[in-house]
N, C-alpha and C positions, 0 to 999 in steps of 0.2 A: 670515613665515608667510602665511596666507591673506588675501585681501581682506576688508575689513570689509563686512558685508552692507549693501545700500542700503535705506534706509527709503523706502517709497512712500507718497505722499499724493495724494488726490484733491482738487483745488482747483476747486470749482464756484461759479459766480456767476450771479445773475440779470442780465439785460441792462438793461431799462428802470429808470431811477432809481438803479441801483447802479453800472453802468459808464458811464452817460450822464447828461446833464443834463435830458433831455427824455423824456417817455413817447411812444413811437411813435404811440399812438392819438391824442394831442393834435396831433402834427405832421401826421398824415394828415388829421384833421378840418379843420385850418387849410388844408391844401393843397386840399381838396375844397370849401371854402367852407361846411362844416358847422360851426355854432357849437360851440366846445369845451364850452360849457355843456351842449349836447345829448349829446355823447359822455359827459361826466361823469355826467349824469343817468341815462343808459342803463346805464353801468357800475355806478353805485351801486345801481340797481334790481336788476341781476343779482346783485350781492353780497348784498343784503338777502334775496333769495329763495334764496340758495345755489345759483343756477343754474349758475354756473361757478366754478372755482377762481380765487382772486385772481391777476390777471395774464393770464388767458385771455379777458378781456372783448373785446379787439379781434378775436381769432380768431373768437369767437362772433358778433360783429356782422357780420364780413365774410361769414360763411356764412348767417346767419339774419335779419339786419335789412335790410328792403327798401331803406332809404336808403343804407346802406353797400354792400350786395351789388350794387345796380344801378349804382353810380357808380365803384367802385374797379376799376382795371385794373392789370395787371402793372407798367406803367411808373410808376404812382403809388407802388407799393411800392418800386421801385428809387429813385425820387426821395426818398422818405422816408428810405431808408437813407443816401443821400448827405447829407441835411440833419442827421442825428443827430450831435451832437458828443459824442465820448468825453470822459470826465473826464481830467484831467491824469495823465500817466505810466502809463496803462493799457498802452500798447505796451511801455514799459520793464518793467513788471511781467511781462508775457507773456514777454519775452526772458529775464529772470532765471529765471523758472520753467522755460522751455524749456531753457536752458543747464544748469540744475540747480545745486545747492549740494552741495559735497562730502559724500557720504554720504547724500544725499537725492535722490529723484526725484519730480517733480510732474506729474500729469496735469491739464491745465487745460481746463475745459469751461465754455461759456457756455450757460445754460439759459434758454429763453424760450418762452412760449406764443404769441408773435407769429408771424405768417406769414413 
């Protein structure tokens, strides 16, 4: 008879600390010579004030914090991307979801507030 309908699922994951071992804000801070304690202090302060959603701290700092805004260049962001280590088997997970499982289709998205 007819083909069995395919069930579709949205598979969405955060990037920092979910798919990776490091938070990109900490890696960028280290790269620029900004103490990670400063990044942490600023991020925690924004969270306490509900200034930004959790995870958007780095994006906010890049736009509004003079220390980050004046020092970060595009090549720094690329360098941070190269330094971030993915957790084990993330590529395998992506390939499995991309290939699909009989009767199922997965749309895989990575969500991040990072630039």
